[in-house]
BAFI-3210 file (N, C-alpha, C; in Angstrom, 3 decimals, decimal comma, padded with zeros to 6 digits):
// residues 288
n [1|2|3|4|5|6|7|8|9|10|11|12|13|14|15|16|17|18|19|20|21|22|23|24|25|26|27|28|29|30|31|32|33|34|35|36|37|38|39|40|41|42|43|44|45|46|47|48|49|50|51|52|53|54|55|56|57|58|59|60|61|62|63|64|65|66|67|68|69|70|71|72|73|74|75|76|77|78|79|80|81|82|83|84|85|86|87|88|89|90|91|92|93|94|95|96|97|98|99|100|101|102|103|104|105|106|107|108|109|110|111|112|113|114|115|116|117|118|119|120|121|122|123|124|125|126|127|128|129|130|131|132|133|134|135|136|137|138|139|140|141|142|143|144|145|146|147|148|149|150|151|152|153|154|155|156|157|158|159|160|161|162|163|164|165|166|167|168|169|170|171|172|173|174|175|176|177|178|179|180|181|182|183|184|185|186|187|188|189|190|191|192|193|194|195|196|197|198|199|200|201|202|203|204|205|206|207|208|209|210|211|212|213|214|215|216|217|218|219|220|221|222|223|224|225|226|227|228|229|230|231|232|233|234|235|236|237|238|239|240|241|242|243|244|245|246|247|248|249|250|251|252|253|254|255|256|257|258|259|260|261|262|263|264|265|266|267|268|269|270|271|272|273|274|275|276|277|278|279|280|281|282|283|284|285|286|287|288]
n.u [032,477|032,167|032,302|030,509|028,458|027,604|026,467|024,331|022,757|022,096|020,709|018,661|017,325|016,618|014,725|012,800|012,034|012,856|013,685|014,950|016,373|018,238|019,307|020,787|022,423|024,101|025,168|026,948|028,520|030,001|031,224|029,531|028,378|030,245|032,083|032,385|030,911|032,652|033,164|030,606|028,472|026,651|023,932|023,516|024,569|023,219|020,873|021,005|023,149|025,042|024,597|026,123|028,763|028,514|026,666|025,978|028,164|030,227|028,592|027,283|025,827|023,632|022,644|020,850|018,258|017,021|015,986|016,054|017,159|015,800|016,079|015,223|012,668|010,545|009,587|009,649|006,966|008,181|010,505|011,565|012,217|013,965|016,181|016,836|018,004|020,242|021,589|022,001|024,114|026,007|027,122|029,786|031,311|033,775|032,958|030,405|028,921|029,172|027,669|025,103|024,485|024,689|022,874|020,469|020,245|019,605|017,339|015,851|015,696|014,266|011,947|010,479|010,243|008,792|006,336|005,480|004,836|006,430|008,321|008,761|008,974|011,390|013,104|013,014|013,997|016,751|017,484|017,043|019,141|021,350|021,869|022,759|020,848|021,435|020,869|019,112|016,045|016,010|017,040|014,876|012,910|013,735|012,651|010,114|008,950|007,331|005,888|007,960|010,113|008,956|008,814|011,403|012,521|010,927|012,241|014,450|016,055|018,279|016,586|016,512|016,550|015,449|014,000|012,202|010,682|009,445|007,865|006,184|006,598|006,638|007,266|009,664|011,078|011,476|013,080|015,300|016,136|017,143|019,776|020,528|022,553|023,037|023,205|022,091|019,310|018,694|019,016|016,684|014,601|014,690|014,122|011,493|010,237|010,814|009,027|006,569|005,369|003,692|003,263|005,361|007,580|006,909|007,204|010,018|011,063|010,270|011,992|014,417|015,496|016,701|014,843|015,769|018,226|020,244|020,324|023,477|023,518|021,499|020,506|021,925|021,826|019,479|017,385|015,231|012,561|012,765|012,444|010,247|008,357|008,900|007,695|005,017|003,211|001,292|000,596|002,806|004,768|003,798|004,076|006,725|007,406|006,005|007,518|009,706|011,150|013,056|011,688|012,824|015,274|017,775|018,474|021,487|022,148|020,690|020,035|017,519|014,572|012,209|009,772|010,509|010,987|008,491|007,250|008,616|007,898|005,179|005,471|006,571|005,001|001,887|-000,282|-003,656|-003,739|-001,189|-001,041|-002,947|-001,755|000,863|000,148|-001,487|000,680|002,555|000,908|000,664|003,328|004,044|002,739|004,037]
n.v [018,806|016,548|012,943|011,506|013,444|013,940|011,300|011,263|013,323|012,175|009,904|010,765|011,839|009,603|008,519|010,372|009,900|011,443|011,581|013,445|015,284|013,442|012,509|014,615|015,203|012,673|013,033|015,242|014,124|011,569|009,869|008,803|006,495|004,815|004,579|003,222|004,033|004,706|005,909|006,635|009,032|010,589|010,671|008,329|006,355|006,692|005,621|002,943|001,780|-000,702|-002,517|-001,122|-002,039|-004,823|-006,604|-004,716|-003,038|-000,386|000,748|000,625|003,061|002,190|000,240|001,386|001,509|-000,751|-000,600|-002,520|-002,017|000,334|003,198|005,076|005,099|004,461|003,165|005,092|004,895|004,927|003,487|001,818|003,162|004,950|003,340|002,314|004,751|005,140|002,963|003,406|005,462|004,048|002,452|000,752|000,742|-000,733|-002,614|-003,267|-005,600|-006,853|-004,917|-005,151|-007,871|-007,854|-006,093|-007,084|-009,333|-008,008|-006,837|-008,950|-009,773|-007,736|-006,375|-003,947|-003,631|-005,903|-005,330|-003,033|-003,821|-003,776|-005,376|-007,381|-005,992|-004,347|-006,545|-007,533|-005,205|-005,230|-007,785|-007,695|-006,064|-007,563|-008,831|-011,538|-014,280|-016,428|-018,198|-016,396|-016,913|-018,500|-016,458|-014,781|-016,379|-016,500|-014,332|-014,733|-014,049|-015,146|-015,085|-013,527|-015,299|-017,360|-015,771|-015,029|-017,714|-018,480|-016,547|-017,700|-018,368|-020,634|-023,598|-024,816|-027,330|-026,464|-024,242|-025,472|-027,259|-025,524|-023,680|-025,601|-027,209|-030,403|-032,491|-031,545|-031,324|-033,969|-035,017|-033,273|-033,971|-036,510|-036,165|-034,509|-033,187|-033,814|-031,316|-029,821|-030,666|-030,008|-027,274|-026,910|-027,788|-026,090|-023,710|-024,191|-024,365|-021,858|-020,319|-021,184|-023,627|-026,305|-028,632|-028,717|-028,988|-031,404|-033,008|-032,756|-033,839|-036,371|-036,941|-037,362|-035,272|-033,870|-033,452|-032,284|-030,850|-027,806|-025,850|-025,539|-023,278|-021,216|-019,194|-020,507|-020,489|-021,527|-024,375|-026,129|-026,277|-023,720|-022,048|-022,619|-021,714|-018,972|-018,496|-018,447|-020,450|-022,896|-025,497|-026,192|-026,145|-028,248|-030,368|-030,658|-031,176|-033,570|-035,266|-035,499|-033,345|-031,483|-029,927|-028,673|-027,724|-025,306|-022,419|-020,880|-018,490|-016,827|-018,539|-019,535|-021,448|-023,133|-022,320|-020,146|-018,506|-018,222|-016,930|-014,443|-013,424|-013,163|-010,854|-009,183|-008,411|-006,961|-007,214|-008,454|-010,752|-011,841|-012,127|-014,092|-016,208|-016,704|-017,127|-019,452|-021,235|-021,123|-022,048|-024,766|-025,759|-025,470|-027,838|-029,952]
n.w [-001,149|001,714|001,262|003,118|003,482|000,952|000,562|002,464|001,392|-001,081|-000,192|001,008|-001,175|-002,509|-000,762|-001,083|-003,627|-005,700|-008,745|-010,716|-009,212|-008,055|-010,098|-011,140|-009,010|-009,076|-011,527|-011,141|-009,230|-009,699|-007,985|-006,088|-007,068|-007,058|-004,890|-001,764|001,346|003,643|006,041|007,814|009,038|012,067|011,039|009,829|011,360|013,859|013,240|012,487|013,713|015,052|012,769|010,811|011,353|010,824|008,622|007,024|006,614|005,379|003,018|-000,183|-002,301|-003,630|-002,186|-000,471|-001,809|-000,999|001,606|003,681|006,102|008,863|007,257|005,424|006,191|004,761|001,346|-001,608|-004,217|-006,716|-006,476|-008,117|-010,372|-009,320|-008,601|-011,224|-012,121|-010,539|-011,298|-013,957|-013,742|-012,458|-014,455|-015,708|-013,424|-011,659|-009,772|-010,058|-010,562|-007,959|-006,505|-007,667|-006,922|-004,125|-003,311|-004,483|-002,782|-000,356|-000,982|-001,209|001,436|002,771|004,917|004,533|001,944|001,170|002,608|001,345|-001,145|-003,445|-003,775|-005,561|-008,044|-007,777|-007,358|-010,115|-011,432|-010,580|-011,325|-013,932|-014,852|-014,355|-011,977|-010,034|-008,931|-007,172|-004,407|-003,226|-003,201|-000,662|001,163|000,873|002,231|004,711|005,920|005,406|002,912|000,750|-001,523|-003,029|-003,100|-004,714|-007,040|-007,602|-008,132|-010,347|-011,968|-012,568|-010,511|-008,755|-007,557|-004,116|-001,854|000,398|-000,375|-002,191|-000,471|001,313|-000,565|-001,445|-003,422|-003,664|-005,338|-006,564|-004,311|-003,323|-005,411|-005,035|-002,274|-002,356|-003,030|-001,110|001,503|004,948|006,305|004,453|004,591|007,376|007,266|005,631|007,105|009,549|008,174|007,336|009,633|010,843|009,088|010,069|008,786|008,769|007,295|005,633|007,609|008,647|006,535|006,165|008,324|008,076|005,783|006,957|008,603|011,614|014,430|016,828|016,182|015,704|012,682|011,121|009,504|009,602|011,815|014,026|016,911|017,829|018,283|016,007|017,215|018,776|016,766|015,580|017,519|017,408|014,910|015,574|015,065|016,514|015,705|014,283|016,293|017,719|015,967|015,813|018,475|019,014|017,327|018,774|019,648|021,991|024,773|026,743|026,005|026,029|024,129|022,435|022,694|024,635|026,595|026,558|026,910|024,675|025,870|027,134|025,149|023,965|025,970|025,952|023,470|024,132|025,744|024,331|021,889|021,759|020,247|019,524|018,136|018,184|021,003|021,348|019,747|020,958|023,449|023,179|022,545|024,554|026,649|025,542|025,780|028,428|029,327|028,610]
ca.u [031,546|032,721|031,395|029,353|027,305|026,847|025,710|023,364|021,770|021,461|019,741|017,259|016,484|016,098|013,598|011,730|011,625|013,328|014,558|015,492|017,493|019,239|020,108|021,728|023,515|024,882|025,977|027,795|029,336|030,026|031,964|028,482|027,804|031,665|032,798|031,488|030,607|033,571|032,960|029,338|028,064|025,576|022,791|023,198|024,878|022,191|019,587|020,957|023,850|025,834|024,727|027,289|029,781|028,233|026,432|025,822|029,366|030,956|027,452|026,924|024,639|022,505|022,121|019,745|016,931|016,340|015,355|016,125|017,216|014,978|017,067|014,339|011,385|009,415|010,031|008,679|006,451|008,947|011,714|012,051|012,814|015,230|017,193|017,303|018,644|021,507|022,297|022,478|025,262|026,847|027,541|031,342|031,938|034,468|032,445|029,120|028,441|029,119|026,710|023,846|024,153|024,539|021,581|019,494|020,095|018,925|015,820|015,192|015,354|013,752|010,585|009,801|009,993|007,617|005,201|005,139|004,310|007,127|009,471|009,033|009,528|012,487|013,875|012,899|014,886|018,128|017,829|017,201|020,428|022,316|022,131|022,773|019,822|021,752|020,607|018,043|014,791|016,213|017,102|013,674|012,051|014,137|011,750|008,694|008,626|006,827|005,704|009,262|010,756|008,477|009,072|012,948|012,557|010,352|013,037|015,640|016,996|018,314|015,653|016,978|015,678|014,711|012,992|011,303|009,636|008,637|007,014|005,179|006,986|007,123|007,929|011,084|011,693|011,836|014,440|016,574|016,270|017,843|021,084|020,942|023,314|022,361|023,254|020,892|018,020|018,524|018,498|015,378|013,731|014,589|013,524|010,235|009,777|010,787|007,892|005,422|004,893|003,791|003,272|006,687|008,186|006,566|007,922|011,514|011,302|010,138|013,129|015,512|015,942|016,623|014,076|016,505|019,546|020,013|021,096|024,661|023,506|020,253|020,266|022,246|021,626|018,327|016,744|014,021|011,498|012,887|012,144|008,655|007,893|009,012|006,705|003,704|002,458|000,992|000,749|004,386|005,514|003,187|004,658|008,262|007,272|005,414|008,749|010,767|011,883|013,375|011,028|013,579|016,451|017,946|019,336|022,913|022,342|020,095|019,775|016,074|013,890|011,138|008,784|010,977|010,725|006,999|006,986|009,320|006,955|004,016|005,848|006,820|003,999|000,736|-001,690|-004,443|-003,414|000,171|-001,325|-003,609|-000,971|001,980|-000,295|-001,531|001,935|003,103|000,131|000,980|004,791|003,938|001,899|005,044]
ca.v [018,303|015,164|011,858|011,238|014,387|013,463|010,048|011,676|014,034|011,187|008,909|011,727|012,043|008,155|008,323|011,303|009,540|012,610|011,239|014,420|015,783|012,466|012,266|015,870|014,898|011,680|013,585|016,188|013,399|010,131|008,758|008,265|005,200|004,039|004,597|002,953|004,759|003,795|006,456|007,072|010,156|010,265|010,801|006,937|005,411|006,629|004,841|001,482|001,374|-001,873|-003,176|-000,710|-002,856|-006,027|-006,864|-003,229|-002,159|000,227|000,413|001,089|003,808|001,230|-000,594|002,180|001,225|-002,041|-000,401|-003,721|-001,294|001,470|004,298|005,950|004,981|003,849|003,008|005,330|004,087|004,876|003,100|000,868|004,128|005,520|002,259|002,460|005,971|005,004|001,859|004,108|006,190|003,331|001,710|000,872|000,692|-002,012|-003,749|-003,280|-007,147|-007,064|-004,020|-005,834|-009,057|-007,787|-005,248|-008,342|-010,017|-007,089|-006,605|-010,393|-009,679|-006,533|-006,291|-002,945|-004,141|-006,996|-004,662|-001,989|-004,420|-003,198|-006,148|-008,004|-005,033|-004,131|-007,750|-007,372|-004,122|-005,716|-009,101|-007,136|-005,416|-008,529|-009,560|-012,978|-014,535|-017,543|-018,216|-015,508|-017,502|-018,980|-015,378|-014,250|-017,063|-016,332|-013,259|-014,892|-013,604|-016,467|-014,694|-013,097|-016,522|-017,918|-015,173|-015,480|-019,071|-018,102|-015,855|-018,432|-018,700|-022,173|-024,240|-025,557|-028,159|-025,551|-023,365|-026,135|-027,641|-024,188|-023,481|-026,632|-027,947|-031,514|-033,142|-031,058|-031,531|-035,396|-035,101|-032,610|-034,685|-037,681|-035,731|-033,518|-033,526|-033,598|-030,018|-029,231|-031,053|-029,487|-026,049|-026,822|-027,952|-024,784|-022,578|-024,412|-024,223|-020,385|-019,905|-021,814|-024,431|-027,320|-029,702|-028,904|-029,461|-032,802|-033,715|-032,748|-034,865|-037,797|-037,068|-037,524|-034,049|-034,085|-032,552|-031,405|-030,368|-026,756|-025,711|-024,447|-022,143|-020,446|-018,834|-021,695|-020,526|-021,942|-025,537|-026,067|-025,889|-022,342|-021,272|-022,788|-020,771|-017,595|-018,309|-018,249|-021,446|-023,965|-026,681|-026,583|-026,398|-029,403|-031,445|-030,866|-031,661|-034,975|-035,946|-035,726|-032,104|-031,461|-028,537|-028,015|-027,611|-023,883|-021,546|-020,845|-017,111|-016,283|-019,639|-019,471|-022,733|-022,594|-021,754|-018,927|-017,816|-017,869|-015,791|-013,354|-012,896|-012,498|-009,566|-008,061|-008,267|-006,750|-007,121|-009,366|-011,972|-012,403|-012,713|-015,353|-017,207|-017,161|-017,716|-020,929|-022,038|-021,156|-023,036|-026,123|-026,222|-025,662|-028,937|-031,062]
ca.w [000,153|002,098|000,837|004,005|003,436|-000,270|000,716|003,198|000,421|-002,202|000,588|001,164|-002,533|-002,779|000,163|-001,549|-004,844|-006,561|-009,646|-011,513|-008,506|-007,759|-011,445|-011,247|-008,011|-009,434|-012,638|-010,583|-008,130|-009,989|-007,017|-005,302|-007,488|-007,234|-003,941|-000,512|002,635|004,904|007,465|008,040|010,296|012,967|010,360|009,470|012,608|014,935|012,814|012,221|014,764|014,821|011,483|010,222|011,683|010,325|007,092|006,209|006,614|004,140|002,268|-001,462|-002,471|-004,164|-000,847|000,203|-002,410|-000,464|002,992|004,793|007,510|008,632|007,021|004,692|006,762|003,727|000,031|-002,494|-005,118|-007,803|-006,279|-009,238|-011,226|-008,572|-008,779|-012,589|-012,251|-009,965|-012,133|-015,177|-013,427|-012,051|-015,580|-015,944|-012,223|-011,669|-008,791|-010,477|-010,097|-006,548|-006,209|-007,940|-006,300|-002,842|-003,303|-004,509|-001,485|000,723|-001,172|-000,867|002,871|003,248|005,428|004,080|000,349|001,137|003,056|000,538|-002,401|-004,310|-003,676|-007,072|-009,037|-007,170|-007,759|-011,320|-011,732|-010,370|-012,272|-015,740|-014,942|-014,432|-010,772|-009,969|-007,763|-006,338|-002,773|-002,811|-002,732|000,613|001,774|000,960|002,911|005,810|006,389|005,195|001,819|000,190|-003,057|-003,509|-003,310|-005,710|-008,228|-007,813|-008,845|-011,724|-012,927|-012,940|-009,393|-008,342|-006,459|-003,321|-001,110|001,411|-001,036|-002,696|000,477|001,696|-001,509|-001,651|-004,484|-003,299|-006,324|-006,860|-002,961|-003,458|-006,255|-004,355|-001,009|-002,801|-003,104|-000,193|002,649|006,233|006,526|003,577|005,203|008,646|006,820|005,231|008,418|010,197|007,311|007,300|011,009|011,049|008,432|010,619|007,552|009,463|006,538|005,216|008,761|008,743|005,342|006,295|009,427|007,319|004,980|007,873|009,315|013,218|015,061|017,713|015,894|014,902|011,432|011,278|008,450|009,887|013,294|014,647|018,418|018,345|017,664|015,355|018,104|019,007|015,459|015,447|018,412|016,607|013,651|015,987|014,691|017,397|014,947|013,924|017,529|018,088|014,952|016,201|019,872|018,928|016,833|019,791|019,943|023,478|024,901|027,810|025,311|025,821|022,942|022,990|022,689|025,609|027,433|026,752|026,370|023,755|026,627|027,482|023,826|023,864|027,057|025,415|022,457|024,915|026,423|023,202|020,866|022,610|019,629|019,988|017,385|018,762|022,377|021,087|019,332|021,744|024,622|023,055|022,265|025,819|027,263|025,139|026,126|029,848|029,606|027,993]
c.u [032,140|031,869|030,297|028,143|026,695|025,985|024,179|022,189|021,409|020,425|018,533|016,596|015,878|014,672|012,472|011,275|012,033|014,270|015,275|016,603|018,492|019,870|021,044|022,847|024,452|025,871|027,269|028,852|029,326|030,620|030,721|028,184|029,248|032,168|031,783|031,836|031,599|033,585|031,606|029,049|027,037|024,326|022,384|023,370|023,847|020,797|019,866|022,238|025,054|025,682|025,773|028,736|029,672|027,754|026,086|027,183|029,878|029,779|027,805|025,656|023,457|021,904|020,613|018,333|016,393|015,535|015,010|016,370|016,453|015,733|016,165|013,088|010,124|010,298|008,996|008,124|007,088|010,314|012,478|012,996|013,996|016,380|017,595|018,307|020,034|022,342|022,891|023,865|026,398|027,632|029,131|032,151|032,585|033,858|030,921|028,280|028,308|027,920|025,370|023,426|024,098|023,256|020,391|019,249|019,435|017,559|015,064|014,818|014,436|012,223|009,742|009,461|008,745|006,360|004,624|004,543|005,102|008,530|009,852|009,596|010,885|013,461|014,012|013,932|016,290|018,394|017,828|018,477|021,692|022,654|021,982|021,928|020,322|021,583|019,432|016,559|014,975|016,157|015,574|012,696|012,505|013,244|010,236|008,164|008,454|006,840|006,849|009,989|010,250|008,852|010,509|013,294|012,036|011,332|014,369|016,452|016,974|017,324|016,564|015,868|014,742|013,541|011,751|010,150|008,771|007,717|006,069|005,381|007,493|007,681|009,371|011,655|012,211|013,092|015,522|016,894|017,093|019,318|021,652|021,738|022,566|022,186|022,145|019,491|017,728|018,293|017,202|014,259|013,582|014,048|011,920|009,603|009,672|009,528|006,561|004,685|004,815|003,807|004,795|007,721|007,972|007,308|009,517|011,834|011,353|011,445|014,465|016,256|015,771|015,851|014,527|017,858|019,413|020,555|022,202|024,576|022,534|020,172|020,580|022,217|020,605|018,097|015,716|012,794|011,662|012,110|010,593|007,976|007,790|008,036|005,338|002,669|002,432|001,191|002,115|005,152|005,014|003,828|006,018|008,237|007,047|006,632|009,733|011,726|011,937|012,573|011,884|014,927|016,730|018,718|020,538|023,234|021,880|019,811|018,492|015,771|012,715|009,932|009,149|010,810|009,383|006,760|007,562|008,545|005,660|004,277|005,942|005,861|002,473|-000,441|-002,357|-004,176|-002,066|-000,270|-001,948|-002,664|000,010|001,325|-000,742|-000,513|002,592|002,339|000,684|002,252|004,742|003,443|002,914|005,683]
c.v [016,799|013,995|011,472|012,351|014,252|012,346|010,413|012,540|012,947|010,267|009,775|011,955|010,590|008,242|009,256|010,895|010,645|012,345|012,393|015,146|014,663|012,459|013,386|015,677|013,618|012,190|014,495|015,370|011,981|009,173|008,364|006,921|004,291|003,789|003,949|003,869|004,313|004,640|007,338|008,021|009,571|010,114|009,364|005,998|005,491|006,057|003,216|001,015|000,273|-002,550|-002,427|-001,355|-004,525|-006,130|-005,768|-002,498|-001,642|000,175|001,268|002,148|003,150|000,387|000,069|001,863|000,043|-001,593|-001,467|-003,212|-000,149|002,901|005,306|006,157|004,717|003,694|003,907|004,815|003,980|004,306|002,232|001,907|004,793|004,593|002,330|003,653|005,717|003,831|002,605|004,864|005,267|002,270|001,977|000,750|-000,796|-003,053|-003,533|-004,616|-007,222|-006,066|-004,717|-006,937|-008,814|-006,906|-006,143|-008,983|-009,130|-006,946|-007,926|-010,430|-008,997|-006,562|-005,087|-003,140|-005,064|-006,319|-003,715|-002,495|-004,086|-004,095|-006,853|-007,218|-004,529|-005,199|-007,801|-006,575|-004,626|-006,901|-008,559|-006,565|-006,282|-009,108|-010,909|-013,524|-015,822|-017,371|-017,198|-015,960|-017,849|-017,832|-014,617|-015,046|-016,843|-015,388|-013,470|-014,569|-014,772|-015,939|-014,313|-014,238|-017,146|-017,123|-015,184|-016,833|-018,988|-017,367|-016,344|-018,918|-020,231|-022,527|-025,079|-026,369|-027,297|-024,752|-024,338|-026,671|-026,667|-023,607|-024,403|-027,429|-029,384|-032,450|-032,821|-031,393|-033,151|-035,492|-034,451|-033,384|-035,941|-037,470|-034,833|-033,897|-033,392|-032,033|-029,372|-029,513|-030,267|-027,862|-025,872|-026,950|-026,727|-023,639|-022,860|-024,049|-022,536|-019,739|-020,534|-022,789|-025,837|-028,679|-029,682|-029,318|-030,957|-033,603|-033,757|-033,676|-036,437|-037,865|-037,382|-036,443|-034,406|-032,982|-031,691|-030,534|-028,823|-026,715|-024,544|-023,213|-021,195|-020,270|-020,141|-021,604|-021,107|-023,255|-025,461|-025,634|-024,516|-021,512|-021,349|-022,016|-019,447|-017,493|-018,123|-019,295|-022,698|-025,327|-026,985|-026,880|-027,815|-030,570|-031,748|-031,847|-033,338|-035,848|-035,892|-034,510|-031,884|-030,085|-027,945|-027,629|-025,983|-023,735|-021,279|-019,173|-016,403|-017,275|-019,703|-020,774|-022,170|-021,978|-020,522|-017,815|-017,273|-016,768|-014,270|-012,585|-012,452|-011,045|-008,525|-007,612|-008,266|-006,813|-008,382|-010,861|-012,584|-013,031|-013,965|-016,573|-017,727|-017,508|-019,185|-021,786|-022,121|-022,210|-024,572|-026,593|-026,258|-027,269|-030,167|-031,611]
c.w [000,260|001,521|001,766|003,827|001,903|-000,154|001,364|002,144|-000,556|-001,476|000,644|-000,015|-002,903|-002,087|-000,507|-003,055|-005,879|-007,602|-010,419|-010,552|-008,140|-009,149|-011,563|-010,317|-008,429|-010,713|-012,088|-009,658|-008,604|-009,128|-006,362|-005,644|-007,654|-005,950|-002,682|000,646|003,674|006,320|007,612|009,294|011,020|012,095|010,167|010,708|013,769|014,398|012,940|013,079|014,106|013,525|010,648|010,378|011,240|009,004|006,319|006,341|005,387|003,081|000,724|-001,474|-002,782|-003,172|-000,412|-000,476|-001,520|000,965|003,830|005,918|007,505|008,492|006,535|005,528|005,953|002,278|-000,912|-003,586|-006,329|-007,537|-007,311|-010,234|-010,658|-008,836|-010,016|-012,752|-011,844|-010,738|-013,365|-014,689|-012,949|-013,241|-015,776|-014,478|-012,124|-010,634|-009,061|-009,977|-008,775|-005,903|-006,280|-006,981|-004,680|-002,479|-003,526|-003,170|-000,426|000,487|-000,877|000,662|003,270|003,748|004,831|002,585|000,425|001,613|002,000|-000,931|-003,592|-004,639|-005,012|-008,063|-008,920|-007,629|-009,309|-011,974|-011,574|-011,130|-013,724|-015,744|-014,639|-013,026|-010,790|-008,773|-006,922|-004,833|-002,395|-002,620|-001,195|001,429|001,985|002,071|004,406|006,729|006,029|004,074|000,913|-001,432|-003,785|-004,000|-004,577|-007,211|-008,485|-008,566|-010,112|-012,745|-013,022|-011,861|-009,206|-007,327|-005,679|-002,624|-000,219|000,733|-001,690|-001,534|000,988|000,629|-002,026|-002,994|-004,279|-004,267|-006,557|-005,388|-002,837|-004,145|-005,686|-002,968|-001,244|-002,652|-002,047|000,948|003,906|006,674|005,703|004,292|006,651|008,342|006,443|006,252|009,066|009,648|007,342|008,854|011,272|010,307|009,038|009,510|008,338|008,518|005,915|006,168|008,603|007,561|005,424|007,457|008,825|006,471|005,763|008,469|010,758|013,751|016,232|017,433|015,177|013,447|011,622|010,268|008,521|011,241|014,070|016,239|018,870|017,677|016,813|016,048|018,527|017,859|015,179|016,133|017,957|015,683|014,321|015,668|015,735|016,694|014,573|015,204|017,870|017,235|015,661|017,693|019,713|017,856|017,581|020,130|021,438|024,099|025,951|027,327|025,372|024,583|023,428|023,118|024,088|026,701|027,693|026,073|025,311|024,428|026,759|026,159|023,689|024,816|026,487|024,435|023,077|025,379|025,372|022,330|021,449|021,660|019,852|019,482|017,889|020,265|022,411|020,801|020,093|022,892|024,603|022,879|023,899|026,705|027,003|025,728|027,789|030,162|029,206|029,079]
res [x|x|x|x|x|x|x|x|x|x|x|x|x|x|x|x|x|x|x|x|x|x|x|x|x|x|x|x|x|x|x|x|x|x|x|x|x|x|x|x|x|x|x|x|x|x|x|x|x|x|x|x|x|x|x|x|x|x|x|x|x|x|x|x|x|x|x|x|x|x|x|x|x|x|x|x|x|x|x|x|x|x|x|x|x|x|x|x|x|x|x|x|x|x|x|x|x|x|x|x|x|x|x|x|x|x|x|x|x|x|x|x|x|x|x|x|x|x|x|x|x|x|x|x|x|x|x|x|x|x|x|x|x|x|x|x|x|x|x|x|x|x|x|x|x|x|x|x|x|x|x|x|x|x|x|x|x|x|x|x|x|x|x|x|x|x|x|x|x|x|x|x|x|x|x|x|x|x|x|x|x|x|x|x|x|x|x|x|x|x|x|x|x|x|x|x|x|x|x|x|x|x|x|x|x|x|x|x|x|x|x|x|x|x|x|x|x|x|x|x|x|x|x|x|x|x|x|x|x|x|x|x|x|x|x|x|x|x|x|x|x|x|x|x|x|x|x|x|x|x|x|x|x|x|x|x|x|x|x|x|x|x|x|x|x|x|x|x|x|x|x|x|x|x|x|x|x|x|x|x|x|x|x|x|x|x|x|x]
***
């Protein structure tokens, strides 16, 4: 059976949480935990498209436990057991460390892992198997996973300035800010803005971050004010504007101003809470 078909079968078993059948398949085809899928068929490309040419290029089977992209449609409740089964068969793989580290990063980002309440259990499964958590608290915070970021730090991940300020650990933030580069400070400001954390944004502005400069390391197409708009927090938008953020500054991807971003979210998100929050932001920005 071609590797693509084997992957499709294995991924279906992951989604079903069928550990006995997955165990049998991996016993019969050990290549599934050692080889990357370099030629995915329509079953995968039709679901996640261009990601297969980007950060999800040539996936390992282990990556699919993260559901960072909508492949399974959900995570089964026993996803940690599923993960341990794959890892059992991957023992001795020459690139096992790379598999572990890259999968931990995907789980840190994963919206579905966060929604399902299974994220910390998955993180623990990978950490217990030897995954290195460097950078993962920041990764978790990029998608608003505050609890996961705190959990990773508690499990030994390095605390960065960005994570410290977003987690409200201001004593650590003061210590880290003393040695931080301008790039580190800008990253921390943008991450705080993206999470709509107004006090963290004010703290980073006081620590010397620039209200107008993008972060080269995080969604560099937008200024901090764009990302504050994305968060839906009027207080964060206001804090940046009052600190001198330029409301007319366009992003470099779509040439949109912060007001243009607010209008976009009003058109895209029709639930009552989003309409209220982005409506208030748009009204505020029109008045500047």
